[in-house]
N, C-alpha and C positions, 0 to 999 in steps of 0.2 A: 350568776357565774362567779362573781366576786365572793359571795358568801360560801359557795362550795369550795373554792380555792382556799379561802381562809380556814374553813373547817378541816380540810385535809392537809393543812400546813404548807401550801404552795403559794408562791408569788407568781403572778402573771405579768409579763411585760405588755405594754400597749400593743405591740405587734402581734403577740400571741392572742390577746383578747380580740383584736380585729379579725384575725384568721378564724377563730372559733365562731364569731358572729357571722362571718361570710359563709363558712362551711355548714352551718346549721340553719341557714335561711331556707324557706320553703323552695325557692328557686333552685338552690344548690342540691337539696335533697331530692327534688323532683327529677333532676337530670342525672343523678347518680344511681347506677345499677345496684349499688350496695344498700340503698335505702328505699328505692321505689318498687322493688319486687317485680319489675317488668320481665324478668327471667322466669317468674313463677307462672306456670301454665294454669289458666282458668281464672286469673284475676280479672274482675270486671273493670271497665273504664280504661283509663290510661296507665294503670298499674300503680299509681301513687295511692298509698293506703289511706292517708288522712289529709283532707283538704283544708281543715280548720274552719269548716262551716257548721254552724249549729243546725242540728237535725239531719245532717248528711247520712246518718245511719239508715234512714228510711229508704235510701237508694240501694242498700245492701241487705237489710234484714226486714223481716215481717214484724208486725206488732207482736205476734205470738212469740217469735224468737227473742224479741227485746224483753218481753215479760219473763221468759225463761231465764235469760241472762241476769236480769235484776234479781230474781229469786235465788239463783245459784250464788251470785255475788254476795247478797245479803247473808246467806247461810255460811259462806266461807269466811266472811269478814267479822261475823259475830264473835264478840269476846276479845277482839284485838284492840279495842279502844280507838280505832281509826274511824273517823266520821267523814262521809262524803255527801256533798249537797248535789243530789241528782234529780 
């Protein structure tokens, strides 16, 4: 957060930093309809998109869907110079 603020030329007060930390916690996002997609019909589970658990994708996607995503991602990222460790 500090690096981003510095990069865009903004100073953050300690109060603002504390507020950002609180509002971007998993607990706050899980309870907010703006981030949990509970209003979106058809979402599996409790509506919270990402739980932050390794391998959780297996609860939502098949191995075949994962392989297709990996292929499309690789094709679209080729030539960008951006590398991801997946």
